[in-house]
C-alpha positions as CSV (number, residue, x, y, z in Angstrom):
1,M,90.4,105.7,130.7
2,N,91.3,102.3,129.0
3,R,88.5,100.7,127.1
4,K,87.2,97.3,128.0
5,A,88.7,94.4,126.0
6,T,86.0,92.7,123.9
7,L,86.0,88.9,124.2
8,W,84.0,86.6,121.9
9,I,82.8,83.3,123.4
10,V,81.9,80.8,120.6
11,E,80.5,77.8,122.5
12,D,77.3,75.7,122.0
13,D,77.2,74.5,125.6
14,D,74.8,76.9,127.3
15,S,75.9,76.2,130.8
16,L,79.6,76.6,130.0
17,R,78.9,79.8,128.0
18,D,77.0,81.3,130.9
19,S,79.7,80.4,133.3
20,L,82.4,81.9,131.1
21,R,80.3,85.1,130.6
22,S,79.9,85.4,134.4
23,V,83.6,85.0,135.1
24,L,84.8,87.4,132.4
25,S,82.2,90.1,133.0
26,R,83.2,90.2,136.7
27,R,86.7,91.0,135.5
28,N,85.6,93.9,133.4
29,Y,85.7,92.3,130.0
30,A,83.0,93.1,127.4
31,V,81.6,89.7,126.3
32,V,79.9,88.8,123.0
33,E,78.5,85.3,122.5
34,A,77.7,82.9,119.7
35,A,76.4,79.3,119.9
36,T,76.8,78.3,116.3
37,L,79.3,78.6,113.5
38,K,76.8,80.7,111.4
39,A,76.2,83.2,114.2
40,A,80.0,83.5,114.8
41,L,80.8,84.1,111.1
42,A,78.2,86.8,110.9
43,G,79.3,88.4,114.1
44,V,83.1,88.6,113.5
45,R,82.5,90.4,110.2
46,S,80.7,93.2,111.9
47,T,82.2,93.3,115.4
48,A,85.8,93.9,116.2
49,F,87.2,91.8,119.0
50,D,90.3,91.6,121.1
51,L,90.2,87.8,121.9
52,M,88.1,84.8,121.0
53,L,87.4,81.7,123.0
54,L,86.5,79.1,120.3
55,D,85.0,75.7,120.7
56,L,86.0,73.5,117.8
57,T,83.0,71.3,117.9
58,L,79.9,73.3,117.0
59,P,76.4,72.1,116.0
60,D,76.6,73.4,112.4
61,G,80.3,72.9,111.6
62,N,83.9,72.9,112.8
63,G,85.7,75.8,114.5
64,I,88.5,75.4,112.1
65,S,86.2,76.8,109.4
66,L,85.9,80.0,111.4
67,L,89.7,80.2,111.7
68,R,90.0,80.1,108.0
69,H,87.8,83.1,107.6
70,L,89.9,85.2,110.0
71,P,92.8,87.3,108.6
72,E,96.1,85.6,109.5
73,H,97.2,88.3,111.9
74,E,93.9,87.9,113.9
75,R,94.3,84.1,114.5
76,N,96.8,85.0,117.3
77,R,93.7,86.4,119.1
78,V,92.1,83.0,119.4
79,I,92.2,80.6,122.3
80,V,90.8,77.2,121.3
81,I,88.8,75.2,123.8
82,S,88.1,71.5,123.0
83,G,86.1,68.8,124.7
84,T,88.5,66.1,123.5
85,P,92.4,66.2,123.6
86,D,92.6,65.5,119.8
87,L,96.3,65.9,119.1
88,N,95.8,66.2,115.3
89,L,93.2,68.9,115.8
90,A,95.4,70.8,118.2
91,I,98.3,70.6,115.8
92,Q,96.1,71.9,113.0
93,A,94.8,74.8,115.1
94,M,98.3,75.7,116.3
95,K,99.7,75.7,112.8
96,M,97.0,78.1,111.8
97,G,98.4,80.5,114.4
98,V,96.0,80.3,117.4
99,F,97.4,81.6,120.6
100,E,96.6,78.6,122.9
101,F,94.8,75.2,122.9
102,L,93.0,74.3,126.1
103,V,91.1,71.0,126.9
104,K,87.8,70.9,128.8
105,P,87.1,70.9,131.6
106,I,88.6,74.4,131.7
107,D,90.7,75.3,134.7
108,R,89.5,78.8,135.5
109,E,92.8,80.2,136.6
110,M,94.7,78.7,133.7
111,L,92.1,80.2,131.3
112,L,92.4,83.7,132.9
113,T,96.2,83.5,132.8
114,A,96.0,82.6,129.1
115,I,93.6,85.5,128.4
116,R,95.8,88.0,130.2
117,K,98.9,86.7,128.3
118,A,97.1,86.8,124.9
119,L,95.8,90.3,125.4
120,S,99.2,91.5,126.5
121,V,101.0,89.9,123.6
122,N,98.5,91.3,121.1
123,R,98.7,94.8,122.5
124,Q,102.5,94.8,122.1
125,L,102.2,93.3,118.6
126,E,99.7,96.1,117.6
127,G,102.3,98.6,118.8
128,Y,105.0,97.0,116.7
129,R,102.7,96.8,113.7
130,E,101.9,100.5,113.9
131,L,105.6,101.4,114.2
132,Q,106.5,99.0,111.4
133,G,103.9,100.5,109.2
134,S,105.2,104.0,109.7
135,L,108.8,102.8,109.1
136,R,108.1,100.6,106.1
137,D,108.5,103.4,103.5
138,F,111.7,104.4,105.2
139,S,113.1,100.9,105.6
140,S,113.3,99.5,102.1
141,F,116.2,98.8,99.9
142,D,115.1,101.7,97.7
143,R,115.7,104.1,100.6
144,I,119.4,103.1,101.0
145,Q,121.6,105.6,99.1
146,F,124.8,104.4,97.5
147,R,126.9,104.6,94.3
148,S,129.9,102.7,95.4
149,R,130.7,99.2,94.1
150,S,131.2,97.8,97.6
151,M,127.7,98.9,98.7
152,K,126.2,97.6,95.5
153,E,127.7,94.2,96.2
154,T,126.4,94.3,99.8
155,I,122.8,95.3,98.8
156,H,122.7,92.7,96.0
157,R,123.6,90.0,98.5
158,A,121.1,91.3,101.0
159,R,118.2,91.3,98.4
160,E,119.0,87.7,97.6
161,A,119.3,86.8,101.3
162,A,115.9,88.4,102.0
163,E,114.1,85.7,100.0
164,C,115.5,82.7,102.0
165,E,115.0,81.7,105.6
166,R,118.7,81.4,106.7
167,T,120.1,83.3,109.7
168,I,121.9,86.5,108.8
169,L,124.8,88.2,110.5
170,I,125.4,91.9,109.6
171,Q,128.8,93.3,110.5
172,G,129.9,96.9,110.3
173,E,131.2,99.8,112.3
174,T,128.9,102.0,114.4
175,G,126.7,104.2,112.3
176,T,127.0,102.3,109.0
177,G,123.3,101.5,108.9
178,K,123.0,97.9,110.1
179,E,119.5,98.4,111.6
180,L,118.3,100.0,108.4
181,L,119.6,97.1,106.4
182,A,118.0,94.6,108.7
183,Y,114.6,96.3,108.4
184,A,115.0,96.4,104.6
185,I,115.7,92.6,104.5
186,H,112.6,91.9,106.6
187,N,110.4,94.2,104.5
188,A,111.6,92.4,101.3
189,S,111.1,88.9,102.8
190,P,108.1,86.6,102.8
191,R,107.7,87.5,106.5
192,R,107.0,91.2,105.7
193,Q,103.3,90.9,106.9
194,H,104.5,89.9,110.4
195,P,106.5,92.0,112.9
196,I,110.2,92.5,113.2
197,I,111.1,92.7,116.8
198,P,114.3,94.6,117.7
199,V,116.4,93.7,120.7
200,N,119.4,95.9,121.7
201,C,121.6,93.2,123.4
202,A,123.9,95.9,124.9
203,A,121.0,97.6,126.7
204,I,119.6,94.6,128.6
205,P,121.2,93.8,132.0
206,E,122.6,90.3,132.2
207,H,120.2,89.2,135.0
208,L,117.2,90.2,132.8
209,A,118.4,89.0,129.4
210,E,116.9,85.5,129.6
211,S,113.4,86.7,130.7
212,E,113.4,89.5,128.2
213,L,114.3,87.2,125.3
214,F,112.3,84.1,126.2
215,G,109.7,85.3,128.7
216,F,108.7,84.4,132.2
217,E,105.8,82.9,134.1
218,Q,103.9,84.8,136.8
219,G,105.8,84.6,140.1
220,A,109.0,83.5,138.4
221,F,110.9,86.2,140.5
222,T,110.1,89.0,142.9
223,G,108.0,91.6,141.1
224,A,106.7,89.2,138.4
225,S,103.0,89.9,139.0
226,S,102.1,88.7,135.6
227,S,103.6,86.5,132.8
228,Y,105.5,87.9,129.9
229,S,105.9,86.2,126.5
230,G,109.4,87.5,125.6
231,R,110.7,89.0,122.4
232,F,111.0,85.7,120.6
233,R,107.3,84.9,121.2
234,L,106.4,88.4,120.0
235,A,108.3,87.7,116.7
236,E,106.3,84.6,115.9
237,K,106.2,84.2,112.0
238,G,108.3,87.3,111.7
239,T,111.8,88.4,112.4
240,I,113.8,89.1,115.6
241,F,116.7,91.5,115.1
242,L,119.4,91.0,117.7
243,D,121.4,94.2,117.5
244,E,124.9,94.4,119.1
245,I,124.9,90.7,119.7
246,G,128.6,90.9,120.5
247,E,127.5,92.4,123.8
248,M,125.3,89.4,124.8
249,P,126.5,87.8,128.1
250,Q,128.1,84.4,127.6
251,S,125.6,82.9,130.0
252,I,122.8,83.8,127.5
253,Q,124.8,82.8,124.4
254,S,124.4,79.1,125.2
255,K,120.6,79.5,125.7
256,L,120.3,81.4,122.5
257,L,122.2,78.6,120.7
258,R,119.7,76.0,121.9
259,V,116.8,78.1,120.7
260,L,118.4,78.5,117.3
261,E,119.2,74.8,117.0
262,S,115.8,73.5,118.3
263,G,113.4,76.2,117.3
264,E,111.9,76.0,120.8
265,V,111.8,78.3,123.7
266,S,110.8,77.9,127.4
267,A,109.8,80.8,129.6
268,L,111.6,81.3,132.9
269,K,110.1,78.9,135.5
270,S,107.9,77.2,132.8
271,R,108.1,73.4,132.2
272,R,106.6,73.7,128.7
273,M,108.6,74.1,125.5
274,E,107.0,76.2,122.7
275,R,108.0,75.7,119.1
276,L,108.4,79.0,117.3
277,D,108.7,80.1,113.7
278,V,111.1,83.1,113.8
279,R,113.8,84.3,111.5
280,V,116.9,85.7,113.2
281,I,119.0,88.6,111.9
282,A,121.9,89.6,114.2
283,A,124.3,92.6,113.9
284,S,127.5,93.6,115.6
285,N,130.0,96.5,115.3
286,R,132.6,94.2,116.8
287,D,134.7,91.6,115.0
288,L,132.9,88.4,116.2
289,Q,135.6,86.2,114.7
290,Q,138.2,87.9,116.8
291,M,136.0,87.6,119.9
292,V,135.7,83.8,119.1
293,D,139.5,83.6,118.9
294,T,139.9,85.3,122.3
295,G,137.2,83.3,123.9
296,L,134.7,86.1,124.4
297,F,132.1,84.7,122.0
298,R,130.9,81.1,121.5
299,E,132.3,79.6,118.3
300,D,129.3,77.3,117.7
301,L,126.9,80.3,118.1
302,F,129.0,82.4,115.7
303,Y,128.9,79.8,113.0
304,R,125.1,79.3,113.6
305,L,124.6,83.0,113.2
306,E,126.7,83.6,110.1
307,Q,124.9,81.3,107.8
308,I,124.8,84.4,105.6
309,R,127.3,87.2,106.4
310,L,126.8,90.8,105.2
311,T,129.4,93.4,105.8
312,I,128.7,97.1,105.4
313,P,131.9,99.0,104.5
314,P,132.7,102.1,106.5
315,L,131.9,105.5,104.9
316,R,135.6,106.4,104.6
317,E,136.1,103.4,102.2
318,R,133.3,104.6,99.9
319,P,133.8,108.4,99.5
320,E,131.8,108.3,96.2
321,D,128.6,107.8,98.4
322,I,129.1,111.0,100.4
323,R,127.7,113.4,97.9
324,L,124.5,111.3,97.4
325,L,124.0,110.8,101.2
326,A,124.7,114.5,102.0
327,D,122.2,115.7,99.4
328,S,119.5,113.3,100.7
329,F,120.1,114.5,104.3
330,L,120.0,118.2,103.2
331,R,116.5,117.6,101.7
332,S,115.4,115.7,104.9
333,A,116.7,118.5,107.2
334,A,115.1,121.2,105.1
335,L,111.7,119.4,105.5
336,T,112.3,118.8,109.2
337,Y,113.2,122.4,110.1
338,N,111.0,124.0,107.4
339,R,114.0,125.7,105.8
340,E,115.0,126.4,102.2
341,A,117.1,123.6,100.8
342,A,120.8,124.4,101.0
343,R,123.4,123.0,98.6
344,L,127.0,121.9,99.0
345,S,129.8,124.0,97.5
346,A,132.6,122.1,95.8
347,A,135.0,123.1,98.5
348,A,132.6,121.9,101.3
349,L,132.2,118.6,99.5
350,D,136.0,118.2,99.3
351,C,136.1,118.7,103.1
352,L,133.4,116.1,103.6
353,T,135.1,113.6,101.3
354,M,138.5,114.0,103.0
355,Y,137.2,113.6,106.5
356,H,137.6,110.1,108.0
357,W,134.0,109.8,109.5
358,P,134.5,107.6,112.6
359,G,130.8,107.8,113.2
360,N,130.0,106.8,109.5
361,V,126.7,107.6,107.9
362,R,125.1,108.6,111.3
363,E,127.8,111.2,111.9
364,L,127.3,112.6,108.4
365,K,123.6,112.9,108.9
366,N,124.0,114.6,112.3
367,T,126.6,117.0,110.7
368,I,124.2,118.0,107.9
369,F,121.2,118.5,110.3
370,E,123.4,120.6,112.6
371,I,124.4,122.8,109.6
372,V,120.8,123.2,108.4
373,T,119.7,124.2,111.9
374,F,121.7,127.5,111.5
375,L,121.5,128.0,107.8
376,D,118.4,128.8,105.8
377,G,119.1,127.9,102.2
378,G,122.1,129.2,100.2
379,E,125.4,127.4,99.6
380,I,127.3,125.5,102.3
381,Q,130.9,126.6,102.5
382,P,133.8,125.0,104.4
383,G,133.4,127.6,107.1
384,H,129.9,126.2,107.9
385,L,131.3,122.8,108.7
386,P,132.4,121.7,112.2
387,A,136.0,122.6,113.0
388,K,137.0,118.9,113.3
389,I,136.1,118.4,109.6
390,Q,137.9,121.5,108.5
391,D,141.0,120.6,110.5
392,R,141.0,117.0,109.3
393,S,140.6,117.9,105.7
394,D,143.5,120.4,106.0
395,S,145.8,117.8,107.5
396,R,144.7,115.1,105.0
397,S,145.4,117.5,102.1
398,Q,149.0,118.0,103.3
399,A,149.7,114.3,103.9
400,V,149.7,112.6,100.5
401,K,149.5,108.8,100.7
402,T,151.9,106.6,98.7
403,L,150.6,104.4,96.0
404,K,151.4,101.3,98.1
405,E,149.3,102.7,101.0
406,V,146.4,103.4,98.7
407,E,146.6,99.9,97.3
408,A,146.8,98.3,100.7
409,E,143.8,100.3,102.0
410,H,141.8,99.3,98.9
411,V,142.6,95.6,99.2
412,R,141.9,95.7,102.9
413,G,138.5,97.3,102.3
414,V,137.5,94.7,99.7
415,L,138.5,91.8,102.0
416,R,136.6,93.3,104.9
417,Q,133.5,93.7,102.6
418,T,133.5,90.1,101.6
419,G,134.3,88.7,105.0
420,F,137.8,87.7,103.8
421,N,136.4,85.5,101.0
422,I,139.4,85.1,98.7
423,S,137.6,84.1,95.5
424,R,135.0,86.9,95.7
425,S,137.7,89.4,96.7
426,A,139.9,88.5,93.8
427,D,137.0,88.8,91.4
428,L,136.1,92.3,92.7
429,L,139.7,93.4,92.4
430,G,140.1,91.9,89.0
431,I,143.2,89.8,89.9
432,S,143.9,86.1,90.4
433,R,143.8,84.3,93.7
434,P,147.6,83.7,93.8
435,C,148.1,87.4,93.1
436,L,145.7,88.3,96.0
437,Y,147.6,86.0,98.4
438,R,150.8,87.7,97.5
439,K,149.3,91.1,98.2
440,I,147.9,89.9,101.6
441,R,151.4,88.8,102.6
442,A,153.1,91.9,101.2
443,F,150.7,94.3,103.0
444,N,150.5,92.0,106.2
445,L,146.7,91.9,106.0
446,K,145.0,89.7,108.6
447,R,141.4,88.6,109.1
C-alpha cells in the first residue's frame, strides 16, 4: 500500500489555510500546517515532507528565508503562492529552484494539477538519485581501465570538458563505453549533485519522441490522463544524456535544436515556455558527419552538439588495453559468480589480442564472464575461449600485414581519435602537418 504524500502548508491566512487543508485532505494527502516563518523553520527540521505550499509574505519574515534553509535538492518540492504578482520575487524564487509560482487567488484545479506534477517529478528524481548514487562509484574516471596512448588522450580531454558547460558529443563504435564516459563526465562536473537523465533515442517511437523529451499536458492526446514533465525537465540543473542520437527522427531534430539554442522547452499542448538549466551530452555509434553529408542529420544540430567532440577508439586499435580490461573483468566475474579468480595464460592472451573485437569492450566483458561461468579458478587456455576467437586468432597469425598496412591503420586510428584534427594528429604521430597530408593522400584516408 502506497503511503500518503505529506504536504506542508505555510500560510498565515487562516481561511485560506483551512480551505487548502480541506481540499487536500479529501484527496488523501497528509497535511501539516504552519502560520509563521518560525513555526515552519522548526517543523521542516523535524518532519520530512513531499511537497510544500509556501506563502512568501509571512507575519514574521519572508518565505525566501525558508527556502534558503532548505537543501538545494529539496527546493524543487516547493510551490510558491503569493498575494501579489511580484515579478522580481517570482524570478528570485524560481532561480532558487522552486517547482512552481502561483498567484492568489488560487485556482483550485490549477493548484491540484501543479501538486500532482510536482509529486510525480520528484518521485522520478528520487529514483534517478538512488540509481545514480549506486552507480557513482562505478561511473568515475578512475574506473575506466586503459594503458593506451589514444585512450589517455581521450580521458584527458574528457576530464577537462567535465569542468565546463559546453555540449559534448561522444563518438565511438558500439560497446566502446560511451555511456560510462558520459556518466564519468557528469560525476566529475559541477552538476554532480543533480541527476543525469539518460535517453536512448533509438528506443523511443517517433510519435512519442516529442512528449517523452519535452513533456505533455493532461489531455494532450488520447490516454494522457495526467501531465508529464519530460526528460529535459527532470534533468533540471543536471545533465541529459542523449544516447544514439543518430537515430533521432528528423522531425524531432529541429525541435531539439530550438531547445539547445533557446534553453527553453514547451510541453505538448502547452502555451507556456519554461527556461531550463540543463547540460547536454550526446553519443552516437554512427558517423554523424557522414549522416550530415547524406542529408540524414541536420548540419546545424550537428555543429551545435559537437562544441566538444570526444572519440573513443575501438578496442582493436588499442590492444595494449586488453590485458588490463580482461584482468578487471576476471575479478568482477569471480565476485559475481562466487568463484575462484582465474588467470589468463600467455597463449589465451595472444588469442584475445589478435581477435578483432567487433563488439569492443562490451564483447570482451561478455566473453570473460561466459568463461568464468564454466571455470572455477585455474588458468584460462585458448581452448576455453569461444571458437570464433580461436579461429580468428589462427587466421590472423597466418596473414602477416605489410609495414604499409600497419602504418595506414595506425594513422587512420589517430585521425579517428582526434576527429580528423590535423594539428593534433600530427603531434600525436610525431610528424609535421605536410608529412601527415602526404600520408593521408598516399593511404587514401577520408574523414
